[in-house]
Wavefront OBJ file of the C-alpha trace (Angstrom):
o trace
v -6.403 17.385 -17.860
v -4.383 14.172 -18.070
v -3.818 14.652 -21.818
v -2.590 18.219 -21.251
v -0.151 17.078 -18.571
v 1.123 14.231 -20.767
v 1.774 16.547 -23.727
v 3.302 19.466 -21.820
v 7.053 20.032 -21.622
v 8.239 18.549 -19.393
v 5.467 15.989 -19.432
v 3.908 14.623 -16.301
v 2.092 11.319 -16.068
v 0.146 10.763 -12.861
v -0.979 7.264 -13.742
v 0.761 4.262 -12.267
v 0.778 0.680 -13.527
v -2.099 -0.154 -11.159
v -4.083 2.754 -12.629
v -3.868 1.283 -16.119
v -4.487 -2.267 -14.901
v -7.644 -1.156 -13.114
v -8.894 0.766 -16.168
v -8.436 -2.308 -18.375
v -10.042 -4.568 -15.756
v -13.157 -2.387 -15.466
v -13.531 -2.333 -19.261
v -13.299 -6.132 -19.284
v -15.845 -6.515 -16.472
v -18.252 -4.193 -18.289
v -17.822 -6.185 -21.499
v -18.732 -9.340 -19.561
v -22.013 -7.764 -18.451
v -21.198 -6.241 -15.071
v -22.746 -2.745 -14.812
v -19.540 -0.882 -13.950
v -17.584 2.133 -15.214
v -14.664 4.287 -14.086
v -13.485 7.870 -14.015
v -10.163 9.310 -12.883
v -9.530 12.328 -10.688
v -6.559 14.680 -10.902
v -4.068 12.040 -9.783
v -3.687 8.283 -10.213
v -6.930 7.576 -8.365
v -9.565 5.605 -10.223
v -13.195 6.021 -9.174
v -15.189 2.903 -9.991
v -18.941 3.333 -10.313
v -21.348 0.395 -10.299
v -24.947 -0.463 -9.684
v -25.864 -1.664 -6.190
v -26.450 -5.265 -7.305
v -22.880 -5.437 -8.651
v -21.194 -3.936 -5.582
v -20.124 -7.194 -3.884
v -18.704 -8.608 -7.122
v -16.885 -5.405 -8.077
v -15.495 -4.966 -4.554
v -14.181 -8.538 -4.569
v -12.518 -8.018 -7.961
v -10.958 -4.704 -6.902
v -9.480 -6.253 -3.767
v -7.570 -8.733 -5.946
v -5.782 -6.064 -8.005
v -2.266 -5.427 -6.749
v -1.742 -1.729 -6.148
v -5.277 -1.010 -4.984
v -4.506 0.490 -1.596
v -7.897 1.528 -0.301
v -11.556 1.057 -1.198
v -14.016 3.735 -0.193
v -17.664 2.865 -0.739
v -20.065 5.746 -1.342
v -23.774 5.593 -2.078
v -25.982 8.198 -3.750
v -27.217 10.933 -1.440
v -30.751 12.111 -0.967
v -32.542 13.974 -3.709
v -32.348 17.747 -3.964
v -34.538 19.599 -1.480
v -35.867 23.156 -1.474
v -35.051 24.912 1.774
l 1 2 3 4 5 6 7 8 9 10 11 12 13 14 15 16 17 18 19 20 21 22 23 24 25 26 27 28 29 30 31 32 33 34 35 36 37 38 39 40 41 42 43 44 45 46 47 48 49 50 51 52 53 54 55 56 57 58 59 60 61 62 63 64 65 66 67 68 69 70 71 72 73 74 75 76 77 78 79 80 81 82 83
């Protein structure tokens, strides 16, 4: 979706400088061995996904990035159940 918006006329780029900074940071953290990845929703919001043992480290790193306005922590839900 982002590529379509960027190449349409007129183009629209949802990403902000903090969006790109966070994407680069997560790639760097992953390269250093931290089990972390990201995905982006329809706007400039980056969703960072990590393993439980990396949560404290990733949270600390995210809090240091200027432009990160809010951290919401979510954990996996229960497994699927038959009703």
